mmCIF file of the N, C-alpha and C atoms, coordinates in Angstrom:
data_MODEL
# 
_entry.id   MODEL 
# 
loop_
_atom_site.group_PDB 
_atom_site.id 
_atom_site.type_symbol 
_atom_site.label_atom_id 
_atom_site.label_alt_id 
_atom_site.label_comp_id 
_atom_site.label_asym_id 
_atom_site.label_entity_id 
_atom_site.label_seq_id 
_atom_site.pdbx_PDB_ins_code 
_atom_site.Cartn_x 
_atom_site.Cartn_y 
_atom_site.Cartn_z 
_atom_site.occupancy 
_atom_site.B_iso_or_equiv 
_atom_site.pdbx_formal_charge 
_atom_site.auth_seq_id 
_atom_site.auth_comp_id 
_atom_site.auth_asym_id 
_atom_site.auth_atom_id 
_atom_site.pdbx_PDB_model_num 
ATOM 1   N N  . MET A 1 1  ? 5.457   2.051   4.255   1.00 0.00 ? 1  MET A N  1 
ATOM 2   C CA . MET A 1 1  ? 5.099   1.395   3.015   1.00 0.00 ? 1  MET A CA 1 
ATOM 3   C C  . MET A 1 1  ? 5.687   -0.015  2.977   1.00 0.00 ? 1  MET A C  1 
ATOM 4   N N  . GLU A 1 2  ? 6.602   -0.278  3.883   1.00 0.00 ? 2  GLU A N  1 
ATOM 5   C CA . GLU A 1 2  ? 7.253   -1.588  3.904   1.00 0.00 ? 2  GLU A CA 1 
ATOM 6   C C  . GLU A 1 2  ? 6.259   -2.726  4.131   1.00 0.00 ? 2  GLU A C  1 
ATOM 7   N N  . ALA A 1 3  ? 5.248   -2.497  4.970   1.00 0.00 ? 3  ALA A N  1 
ATOM 8   C CA . ALA A 1 3  ? 4.247   -3.539  5.215   1.00 0.00 ? 3  ALA A CA 1 
ATOM 9   C C  . ALA A 1 3  ? 3.473   -3.859  3.941   1.00 0.00 ? 3  ALA A C  1 
ATOM 10  N N  . LEU A 1 4  ? 3.162   -2.837  3.173   1.00 0.00 ? 4  LEU A N  1 
ATOM 11  C CA . LEU A 1 4  ? 2.449   -3.034  1.905   1.00 0.00 ? 4  LEU A CA 1 
ATOM 12  C C  . LEU A 1 4  ? 3.325   -3.796  0.910   1.00 0.00 ? 4  LEU A C  1 
ATOM 13  N N  . ILE A 1 5  ? 4.598   -3.441  0.842   1.00 0.00 ? 5  ILE A N  1 
ATOM 14  C CA . ILE A 1 5  ? 5.531   -4.129  -0.054  1.00 0.00 ? 5  ILE A CA 1 
ATOM 15  C C  . ILE A 1 5  ? 5.640   -5.599  0.337   1.00 0.00 ? 5  ILE A C  1 
ATOM 16  N N  . LYS A 1 6  ? 5.775   -5.861  1.632   1.00 0.00 ? 6  LYS A N  1 
ATOM 17  C CA . LYS A 1 6  ? 5.870   -7.242  2.108   1.00 0.00 ? 6  LYS A CA 1 
ATOM 18  C C  . LYS A 1 6  ? 4.601   -8.016  1.777   1.00 0.00 ? 6  LYS A C  1 
ATOM 19  N N  . MET A 1 7  ? 3.444   -7.389  1.951   1.00 0.00 ? 7  MET A N  1 
ATOM 20  C CA . MET A 1 7  ? 2.177   -8.049  1.655   1.00 0.00 ? 7  MET A CA 1 
ATOM 21  C C  . MET A 1 7  ? 2.095   -8.418  0.178   1.00 0.00 ? 7  MET A C  1 
ATOM 22  N N  . VAL A 1 8  ? 2.479   -7.506  -0.694  1.00 0.00 ? 8  VAL A N  1 
ATOM 23  C CA . VAL A 1 8  ? 2.447   -7.771  -2.130  1.00 0.00 ? 8  VAL A CA 1 
ATOM 24  C C  . VAL A 1 8  ? 3.418   -8.898  -2.479  1.00 0.00 ? 8  VAL A C  1 
ATOM 25  N N  . ALA A 1 9  ? 4.618   -8.854  -1.938  1.00 0.00 ? 9  ALA A N  1 
ATOM 26  C CA . ALA A 1 9  ? 5.611   -9.895  -2.217  1.00 0.00 ? 9  ALA A CA 1 
ATOM 27  C C  . ALA A 1 9  ? 5.122   -11.252 -1.722  1.00 0.00 ? 9  ALA A C  1 
ATOM 28  N N  . ASP A 1 10 ? 4.570   -11.293 -0.518  1.00 0.00 ? 10 ASP A N  1 
ATOM 29  C CA . ASP A 1 10 ? 4.099   -12.558 0.051   1.00 0.00 ? 10 ASP A CA 1 
ATOM 30  C C  . ASP A 1 10 ? 2.929   -13.145 -0.727  1.00 0.00 ? 10 ASP A C  1 
ATOM 31  N N  . LYS A 1 11 ? 1.985   -12.303 -1.112  1.00 0.00 ? 11 LYS A N  1 
ATOM 32  C CA . LYS A 1 11 ? 0.777   -12.793 -1.782  1.00 0.00 ? 11 LYS A CA 1 
ATOM 33  C C  . LYS A 1 11 ? 1.012   -13.155 -3.239  1.00 0.00 ? 11 LYS A C  1 
ATOM 34  N N  . THR A 1 12 ? 2.010   -12.530 -3.862  1.00 0.00 ? 12 THR A N  1 
ATOM 35  C CA . THR A 1 12 ? 2.235   -12.785 -5.287  1.00 0.00 ? 12 THR A CA 1 
ATOM 36  C C  . THR A 1 12 ? 3.416   -13.702 -5.558  1.00 0.00 ? 12 THR A C  1 
ATOM 37  N N  . GLY A 1 13 ? 4.315   -13.832 -4.574  1.00 0.00 ? 13 GLY A N  1 
ATOM 38  C CA . GLY A 1 13 ? 5.495   -14.656 -4.780  1.00 0.00 ? 13 GLY A CA 1 
ATOM 39  C C  . GLY A 1 13 ? 6.604   -13.958 -5.553  1.00 0.00 ? 13 GLY A C  1 
ATOM 40  N N  . ILE A 1 14 ? 6.484   -12.649 -5.762  1.00 0.00 ? 14 ILE A N  1 
ATOM 41  C CA . ILE A 1 14 ? 7.535   -11.906 -6.456  1.00 0.00 ? 14 ILE A CA 1 
ATOM 42  C C  . ILE A 1 14 ? 8.565   -11.432 -5.433  1.00 0.00 ? 14 ILE A C  1 
ATOM 43  N N  . SER A 1 15 ? 9.716   -10.994 -5.915  1.00 0.00 ? 15 SER A N  1 
ATOM 44  C CA . SER A 1 15 ? 10.777  -10.544 -5.022  1.00 0.00 ? 15 SER A CA 1 
ATOM 45  C C  . SER A 1 15 ? 10.392  -9.229  -4.343  1.00 0.00 ? 15 SER A C  1 
ATOM 46  N N  . HIS A 1 16 ? 11.106  -8.929  -3.269  1.00 0.00 ? 16 HIS A N  1 
ATOM 47  C CA . HIS A 1 16 ? 10.876  -7.675  -2.542  1.00 0.00 ? 16 HIS A CA 1 
ATOM 48  C C  . HIS A 1 16 ? 11.075  -6.475  -3.466  1.00 0.00 ? 16 HIS A C  1 
ATOM 49  N N  . ASP A 1 17 ? 12.127  -6.503  -4.284  1.00 0.00 ? 17 ASP A N  1 
ATOM 50  C CA . ASP A 1 17 ? 12.399  -5.390  -5.195  1.00 0.00 ? 17 ASP A CA 1 
ATOM 51  C C  . ASP A 1 17 ? 11.288  -5.217  -6.225  1.00 0.00 ? 17 ASP A C  1 
ATOM 52  N N  . GLN A 1 18 ? 10.782  -6.323  -6.741  1.00 0.00 ? 18 GLN A N  1 
ATOM 53  C CA . GLN A 1 18 ? 9.680   -6.242  -7.707  1.00 0.00 ? 18 GLN A CA 1 
ATOM 54  C C  . GLN A 1 18 ? 8.420   -5.707  -7.029  1.00 0.00 ? 18 GLN A C  1 
ATOM 55  N N  . ALA A 1 19 ? 8.159   -6.154  -5.828  1.00 0.00 ? 19 ALA A N  1 
ATOM 56  C CA . ALA A 1 19 ? 6.989   -5.672  -5.090  1.00 0.00 ? 19 ALA A CA 1 
ATOM 57  C C  . ALA A 1 19 ? 7.127   -4.185  -4.783  1.00 0.00 ? 19 ALA A C  1 
ATOM 58  N N  . ALA A 1 20 ? 8.323   -3.757  -4.414  1.00 0.00 ? 20 ALA A N  1 
ATOM 59  C CA . ALA A 1 20 ? 8.552   -2.337  -4.127  1.00 0.00 ? 20 ALA A CA 1 
ATOM 60  C C  . ALA A 1 20 ? 8.290   -1.486  -5.367  1.00 0.00 ? 20 ALA A C  1 
ATOM 61  N N  . MET A 1 21 ? 8.716   -1.983  -6.521  1.00 0.00 ? 21 MET A N  1 
ATOM 62  C CA . MET A 1 21 ? 8.483   -1.249  -7.762  1.00 0.00 ? 21 MET A CA 1 
ATOM 63  C C  . MET A 1 21 ? 6.987   -1.188  -8.081  1.00 0.00 ? 21 MET A C  1 
ATOM 64  N N  . ALA A 1 22 ? 6.293   -2.300  -7.882  1.00 0.00 ? 22 ALA A N  1 
ATOM 65  C CA . ALA A 1 22 ? 4.855   -2.344  -8.148  1.00 0.00 ? 22 ALA A CA 1 
ATOM 66  C C  . ALA A 1 22 ? 4.105   -1.388  -7.214  1.00 0.00 ? 22 ALA A C  1 
ATOM 67  N N  . VAL A 1 23 ? 4.428   -1.433  -5.933  1.00 0.00 ? 23 VAL A N  1 
ATOM 68  C CA . VAL A 1 23 ? 3.751   -0.571  -4.960  1.00 0.00 ? 23 VAL A CA 1 
ATOM 69  C C  . VAL A 1 23 ? 4.037   0.894   -5.271  1.00 0.00 ? 23 VAL A C  1 
ATOM 70  N N  . SER A 1 24 ? 5.276   1.203   -5.553  1.00 0.00 ? 24 SER A N  1 
ATOM 71  C CA . SER A 1 24 ? 5.639   2.585   -5.877  1.00 0.00 ? 24 SER A CA 1 
ATOM 72  C C  . SER A 1 24 ? 4.884   3.078   -7.110  1.00 0.00 ? 24 SER A C  1 
ATOM 73  N N  . THR A 1 25 ? 4.759   2.217   -8.115  1.00 0.00 ? 25 THR A N  1 
ATOM 74  C CA . THR A 1 25 ? 4.040   2.580   -9.337  1.00 0.00 ? 25 THR A CA 1 
ATOM 75  C C  . THR A 1 25 ? 2.564   2.846   -9.048  1.00 0.00 ? 25 THR A C  1 
ATOM 76  N N  . VAL A 1 26 ? 1.943   1.959   -8.283  1.00 0.00 ? 26 VAL A N  1 
ATOM 77  C CA . VAL A 1 26 ? 0.514   2.115   -7.972  1.00 0.00 ? 26 VAL A CA 1 
ATOM 78  C C  . VAL A 1 26 ? 0.277   3.344   -7.100  1.00 0.00 ? 26 VAL A C  1 
ATOM 79  N N  . VAL A 1 27 ? 1.105   3.553   -6.095  1.00 0.00 ? 27 VAL A N  1 
ATOM 80  C CA . VAL A 1 27 ? 0.939   4.718   -5.223  1.00 0.00 ? 27 VAL A CA 1 
ATOM 81  C C  . VAL A 1 27 ? 1.121   6.003   -6.029  1.00 0.00 ? 27 VAL A C  1 
ATOM 82  N N  . GLY A 1 28 ? 2.119   6.037   -6.904  1.00 0.00 ? 28 GLY A N  1 
ATOM 83  C CA . GLY A 1 28 ? 2.312   7.207   -7.766  1.00 0.00 ? 28 GLY A CA 1 
ATOM 84  C C  . GLY A 1 28 ? 1.124   7.454   -8.670  1.00 0.00 ? 28 GLY A C  1 
ATOM 85  N N  . PHE A 1 29 ? 0.583   6.399   -9.251  1.00 0.00 ? 29 PHE A N  1 
ATOM 86  C CA . PHE A 1 29 ? -0.597  6.523   -10.112 1.00 0.00 ? 29 PHE A CA 1 
ATOM 87  C C  . PHE A 1 29 ? -1.781  7.084   -9.326  1.00 0.00 ? 29 PHE A C  1 
ATOM 88  N N  . LEU A 1 30 ? -2.013  6.510   -8.152  1.00 0.00 ? 30 LEU A N  1 
ATOM 89  C CA . LEU A 1 30 ? -3.136  6.970   -7.342  1.00 0.00 ? 30 LEU A CA 1 
ATOM 90  C C  . LEU A 1 30 ? -2.970  8.423   -6.919  1.00 0.00 ? 30 LEU A C  1 
ATOM 91  N N  . LYS A 1 31 ? -1.754  8.816   -6.555  1.00 0.00 ? 31 LYS A N  1 
ATOM 92  C CA . LYS A 1 31 ? -1.511  10.207  -6.161  1.00 0.00 ? 31 LYS A CA 1 
ATOM 93  C C  . LYS A 1 31 ? -1.842  11.163  -7.290  1.00 0.00 ? 31 LYS A C  1 
ATOM 94  N N  . ASP A 1 32 ? -1.538  10.746  -8.532  1.00 0.00 ? 32 ASP A N  1 
ATOM 95  C CA . ASP A 1 32 ? -1.836  11.595  -9.693  1.00 0.00 ? 32 ASP A CA 1 
ATOM 96  C C  . ASP A 1 32 ? -3.324  11.641  -10.010 1.00 0.00 ? 32 ASP A C  1 
ATOM 97  N N  . LYS A 1 33 ? -4.046  10.559  -9.748  1.00 0.00 ? 33 LYS A N  1 
ATOM 98  C CA . LYS A 1 33 ? -5.440  10.444  -10.167 1.00 0.00 ? 33 LYS A CA 1 
ATOM 99  C C  . LYS A 1 33 ? -6.455  10.856  -9.107  1.00 0.00 ? 33 LYS A C  1 
ATOM 100 N N  . LEU A 1 34 ? -6.085  10.806  -7.838  1.00 0.00 ? 34 LEU A N  1 
ATOM 101 C CA . LEU A 1 34 ? -7.029  11.163  -6.782  1.00 0.00 ? 34 LEU A CA 1 
ATOM 102 C C  . LEU A 1 34 ? -7.298  12.664  -6.794  1.00 0.00 ? 34 LEU A C  1 
ATOM 103 N N  . PRO A 1 35 ? -8.475  13.061  -6.339  1.00 0.00 ? 35 PRO A N  1 
ATOM 104 C CA . PRO A 1 35 ? -8.785  14.492  -6.276  1.00 0.00 ? 35 PRO A CA 1 
ATOM 105 C C  . PRO A 1 35 ? -7.802  15.233  -5.377  1.00 0.00 ? 35 PRO A C  1 
ATOM 106 N N  . ALA A 1 36 ? -7.677  16.530  -5.627  1.00 0.00 ? 36 ALA A N  1 
ATOM 107 C CA . ALA A 1 36 ? -6.782  17.374  -4.830  1.00 0.00 ? 36 ALA A CA 1 
ATOM 108 C C  . ALA A 1 36 ? -7.098  17.189  -3.350  1.00 0.00 ? 36 ALA A C  1 
ATOM 109 N N  . GLY A 1 37 ? -6.068  17.101  -2.565  1.00 0.00 ? 37 GLY A N  1 
ATOM 110 C CA . GLY A 1 37 ? -6.241  16.904  -1.131  1.00 0.00 ? 37 GLY A CA 1 
ATOM 111 C C  . GLY A 1 37 ? -6.116  15.448  -0.729  1.00 0.00 ? 37 GLY A C  1 
ATOM 112 N N  . LEU A 1 38 ? -6.661  14.552  -1.534  1.00 0.00 ? 38 LEU A N  1 
ATOM 113 C CA . LEU A 1 38 ? -6.561  13.131  -1.212  1.00 0.00 ? 38 LEU A CA 1 
ATOM 114 C C  . LEU A 1 38 ? -5.220  12.555  -1.644  1.00 0.00 ? 38 LEU A C  1 
ATOM 115 N N  . GLY A 1 39 ? -4.750  12.948  -2.812  1.00 0.00 ? 39 GLY A N  1 
ATOM 116 C CA . GLY A 1 39 ? -3.482  12.446  -3.305  1.00 0.00 ? 39 GLY A CA 1 
ATOM 117 C C  . GLY A 1 39 ? -2.330  12.787  -2.388  1.00 0.00 ? 39 GLY A C  1 
ATOM 118 N N  . GLU A 1 40 ? -2.357  14.006  -1.841  1.00 0.00 ? 40 GLU A N  1 
ATOM 119 C CA . GLU A 1 40 ? -1.287  14.428  -0.947  1.00 0.00 ? 40 GLU A CA 1 
ATOM 120 C C  . GLU A 1 40 ? -1.292  13.628  0.351   1.00 0.00 ? 40 GLU A C  1 
ATOM 121 N N  . ASN A 1 41 ? -2.451  13.116  0.733   1.00 0.00 ? 41 ASN A N  1 
ATOM 122 C CA . ASN A 1 41 ? -2.561  12.366  1.983   1.00 0.00 ? 41 ASN A CA 1 
ATOM 123 C C  . ASN A 1 41 ? -2.266  10.878  1.815   1.00 0.00 ? 41 ASN A C  1 
ATOM 124 N N  . LEU A 1 42 ? -2.049  10.436  0.594   1.00 0.00 ? 42 LEU A N  1 
ATOM 125 C CA . LEU A 1 42 ? -1.825  9.015   0.347   1.00 0.00 ? 42 LEU A CA 1 
ATOM 126 C C  . LEU A 1 42 ? -0.561  8.500   1.038   1.00 0.00 ? 42 LEU A C  1 
ATOM 127 N N  . ASP A 1 43 ? 0.489   9.317   1.079   1.00 0.00 ? 43 ASP A N  1 
ATOM 128 C CA . ASP A 1 43 ? 1.718   8.886   1.746   1.00 0.00 ? 43 ASP A CA 1 
ATOM 129 C C  . ASP A 1 43 ? 1.477   8.580   3.218   1.00 0.00 ? 43 ASP A C  1 
ATOM 130 N N  . SER A 1 44 ? 0.692   9.417   3.886   1.00 0.00 ? 44 SER A N  1 
ATOM 131 C CA . SER A 1 44 ? 0.424   9.156   5.303   1.00 0.00 ? 44 SER A CA 1 
ATOM 132 C C  . SER A 1 44 ? -0.487  7.943   5.470   1.00 0.00 ? 44 SER A C  1 
ATOM 133 N N  . PHE A 1 45 ? -1.265  7.624   4.456   1.00 0.00 ? 45 PHE A N  1 
ATOM 134 C CA . PHE A 1 45 ? -2.131  6.446   4.502   1.00 0.00 ? 45 PHE A CA 1 
ATOM 135 C C  . PHE A 1 45 ? -1.327  5.156   4.387   1.00 0.00 ? 45 PHE A C  1 
ATOM 136 N N  . VAL A 1 46 ? -0.375  5.120   3.474   1.00 0.00 ? 46 VAL A N  1 
ATOM 137 C CA . VAL A 1 46 ? 0.399   3.896   3.268   1.00 0.00 ? 46 VAL A CA 1 
ATOM 138 C C  . VAL A 1 46 ? 1.571   3.780   4.235   1.00 0.00 ? 46 VAL A C  1 
ATOM 139 N N  . ASN A 1 47 ? 1.900   4.863   4.928   1.00 0.00 ? 47 ASN A N  1 
ATOM 140 C CA . ASN A 1 47 ? 2.999   4.840   5.898   1.00 0.00 ? 47 ASN A CA 1 
ATOM 141 C C  . ASN A 1 47 ? 2.475   5.171   7.272   1.00 0.00 ? 47 ASN A C  1 
ATOM 142 N N  . ASP A 1 48 ? 2.957   4.466   8.280   1.00 0.00 ? 48 ASP A N  1 
ATOM 143 C CA . ASP A 1 48 ? 2.659   4.867   9.638   1.00 0.00 ? 48 ASP A CA 1 
ATOM 144 C C  . ASP A 1 48 ? 3.643   5.963   10.021  1.00 0.00 ? 48 ASP A C  1 
ATOM 145 N N  . LYS A 1 49 ? 3.620   6.388   11.264  1.00 0.00 ? 49 LYS A N  1 
ATOM 146 C CA . LYS A 1 49 ? 4.476   7.496   11.686  1.00 0.00 ? 49 LYS A CA 1 
ATOM 147 C C  . LYS A 1 49 ? 5.959   7.197   11.502  1.00 0.00 ? 49 LYS A C  1 
ATOM 148 N N  . ASP A 1 50 ? 6.334   5.924   11.482  1.00 0.00 ? 50 ASP A N  1 
ATOM 149 C CA . ASP A 1 50 ? 7.725   5.554   11.282  1.00 0.00 ? 50 ASP A CA 1 
ATOM 150 C C  . ASP A 1 50 ? 8.037   5.235   9.829   1.00 0.00 ? 50 ASP A C  1 
ATOM 151 N N  . GLY A 1 51 ? 7.033   5.364   8.957   1.00 0.00 ? 51 GLY A N  1 
ATOM 152 C CA . GLY A 1 51 ? 7.240   5.089   7.540   1.00 0.00 ? 51 GLY A CA 1 
ATOM 153 C C  . GLY A 1 51 ? 7.243   3.624   7.193   1.00 0.00 ? 51 GLY A C  1 
ATOM 154 N N  . HIS A 1 52 ? 6.536   2.798   7.982   1.00 0.00 ? 52 HIS A N  1 
ATOM 155 C CA . HIS A 1 52 ? 6.562   1.354   7.738   1.00 0.00 ? 52 HIS A CA 1 
ATOM 156 C C  . HIS A 1 52 ? 5.260   0.788   7.188   1.00 0.00 ? 52 HIS A C  1 
ATOM 157 N N  . GLY A 1 53 ? 4.276   1.622   6.879   1.00 0.00 ? 53 GLY A N  1 
ATOM 158 C CA . GLY A 1 53 ? 3.067   1.123   6.251   1.00 0.00 ? 53 GLY A CA 1 
ATOM 159 C C  . GLY A 1 53 ? 2.068   0.485   7.183   1.00 0.00 ? 53 GLY A C  1 
ATOM 160 N N  . GLY A 1 54 ? 2.147   0.771   8.463   1.00 0.00 ? 54 GLY A N  1 
ATOM 161 C CA . GLY A 1 54 ? 1.233   0.152   9.415   1.00 0.00 ? 54 GLY A CA 1 
ATOM 162 C C  . GLY A 1 54 ? -0.210  0.544   9.202   1.00 0.00 ? 54 GLY A C  1 
ATOM 163 N N  . GLY A 1 55 ? -0.458  1.768   8.796   1.00 0.00 ? 55 GLY A N  1 
ATOM 164 C CA . GLY A 1 55 ? -1.827  2.218   8.575   1.00 0.00 ? 55 GLY A CA 1 
ATOM 165 C C  . GLY A 1 55 ? -2.513  1.446   7.477   1.00 0.00 ? 55 GLY A C  1 
ATOM 166 N N  . PHE A 1 56 ? -1.803  1.171   6.409   1.00 0.00 ? 56 PHE A N  1 
ATOM 167 C CA . PHE A 1 56 ? -2.403  0.446   5.300   1.00 0.00 ? 56 PHE A CA 1 
ATOM 168 C C  . PHE A 1 56 ? -2.675  -1.001  5.673   1.00 0.00 ? 56 PHE A C  1 
ATOM 169 N N  . GLY A 1 57 ? -1.766  -1.605  6.388   1.00 0.00 ? 57 GLY A N  1 
ATOM 170 C CA . GLY A 1 57 ? -1.918  -3.009  6.725   1.00 0.00 ? 57 GLY A CA 1 
ATOM 171 C C  . GLY A 1 57 ? -3.207  -3.299  7.461   1.00 0.00 ? 57 GLY A C  1 
ATOM 172 N N  . ASP A 1 58 ? -3.592  -2.423  8.380   1.00 0.00 ? 58 ASP A N  1 
ATOM 173 C CA . ASP A 1 58 ? -4.831  -2.614  9.133   1.00 0.00 ? 58 ASP A CA 1 
ATOM 174 C C  . ASP A 1 58 ? -6.044  -2.580  8.210   1.00 0.00 ? 58 ASP A C  1 
ATOM 175 N N  . ILE A 1 59 ? -6.076  -1.615  7.326   1.00 0.00 ? 59 ILE A N  1 
ATOM 176 C CA . ILE A 1 59 ? -7.214  -1.471  6.419   1.00 0.00 ? 59 ILE A CA 1 
ATOM 177 C C  . ILE A 1 59 ? -7.215  -2.582  5.374   1.00 0.00 ? 59 ILE A C  1 
ATOM 178 N N  . ALA A 1 60 ? -6.047  -2.915  4.841   1.00 0.00 ? 60 ALA A N  1 
ATOM 179 C CA . ALA A 1 60 ? -5.974  -3.991  3.849   1.00 0.00 ? 60 ALA A CA 1 
ATOM 180 C C  . ALA A 1 60 ? -6.453  -5.300  4.442   1.00 0.00 ? 60 ALA A C  1 
ATOM 181 N N  . GLY A 1 61 ? -6.122  -5.548  5.686   1.00 0.00 ? 61 GLY A N  1 
ATOM 182 C CA . GLY A 1 61 ? -6.574  -6.765  6.342   1.00 0.00 ? 61 GLY A CA 1 
ATOM 183 C C  . GLY A 1 61 ? -8.080  -6.822  6.451   1.00 0.00 ? 61 GLY A C  1 
ATOM 184 N N  . LYS A 1 62 ? -8.694  -5.682  6.734   1.00 0.00 ? 62 LYS A N  1 
ATOM 185 C CA . LYS A 1 62 ? -10.155 -5.636  6.840   1.00 0.00 ? 62 LYS A CA 1 
ATOM 186 C C  . LYS A 1 62 ? -10.797 -5.881  5.484   1.00 0.00 ? 62 LYS A C  1 
ATOM 187 N N  . PHE A 1 63 ? -10.223 -5.307  4.418   1.00 0.00 ? 63 PHE A N  1 
ATOM 188 C CA . PHE A 1 63 ? -10.755 -5.568  3.087   1.00 0.00 ? 63 PHE A CA 1 
ATOM 189 C C  . PHE A 1 63 ? -10.569 -7.022  2.707   1.00 0.00 ? 63 PHE A C  1 
ATOM 190 N N  . GLY A 1 64 ? -9.434  -7.590  3.075   1.00 0.00 ? 64 GLY A N  1 
ATOM 191 C CA . GLY A 1 64 ? -9.186  -8.992  2.780   1.00 0.00 ? 64 GLY A CA 1 
ATOM 192 C C  . GLY A 1 64 ? -10.208 -9.894  3.441   1.00 0.00 ? 64 GLY A C  1 
ATOM 193 N N  . ASP A 1 65 ? -10.621 -9.546  4.671   1.00 0.00 ? 65 ASP A N  1 
ATOM 194 C CA . ASP A 1 65 ? -11.627 -10.326 5.367   1.00 0.00 ? 65 ASP A CA 1 
ATOM 195 C C  . ASP A 1 65 ? -12.966 -10.287 4.640   1.00 0.00 ? 65 ASP A C  1 
ATOM 196 N N  . ILE A 1 66 ? -13.278 -9.186  4.024   1.00 0.00 ? 66 ILE A N  1 
ATOM 197 C CA . ILE A 1 66 ? -14.533 -9.051  3.279   1.00 0.00 ? 66 ILE A CA 1 
ATOM 198 C C  . ILE A 1 66 ? -14.562 -10.052 2.117   1.00 0.00 ? 66 ILE A C  1 
ATOM 199 N N  . PHE A 1 67 ? -13.444 -10.160 1.400   1.00 0.00 ? 67 PHE A N  1 
ATOM 200 C CA . PHE A 1 67 ? -13.397 -10.998 0.215   1.00 0.00 ? 67 PHE A CA 1 
ATOM 201 C C  . PHE A 1 67 ? -13.309 -12.478 0.534   1.00 0.00 ? 67 PHE A C  1 
ATOM 202 N N  . LYS A 1 68 ? -12.984 -12.841 1.756   1.00 0.00 ? 68 LYS A N  1 
ATOM 203 C CA . LYS A 1 68 ? -12.907 -14.249 2.148   1.00 0.00 ? 68 LYS A CA 1 
ATOM 204 C C  . LYS A 1 68 ? -14.287 -14.860 2.357   1.00 0.00 ? 68 LYS A C  1 
ATOM 205 N N  . LYS A 1 69 ? -15.278 -14.024 2.571   1.00 0.00 ? 69 LYS A N  1 
ATOM 206 C CA . LYS A 1 69 ? -16.627 -14.542 2.884   1.00 0.00 ? 69 LYS A CA 1 
ATOM 207 C C  . LYS A 1 69 ? -17.395 -14.849 1.643   1.00 0.00 ? 69 LYS A C  1 
# 
């Protein structure tokens, strides 16, 4: 999840701690709102095998490319 926190901090200009709180809040919200089965898998989506958020970074980058066009 660290990659996601860094991305939020870099893009918004807020501190790492503020970004961590924002990401944690959004991930918690999504886990509660997603259908059964998807919410439980959200942690593995935002974290790579080492818990650093590598999986999300790849997908977020692809979405970011869409919005640049």
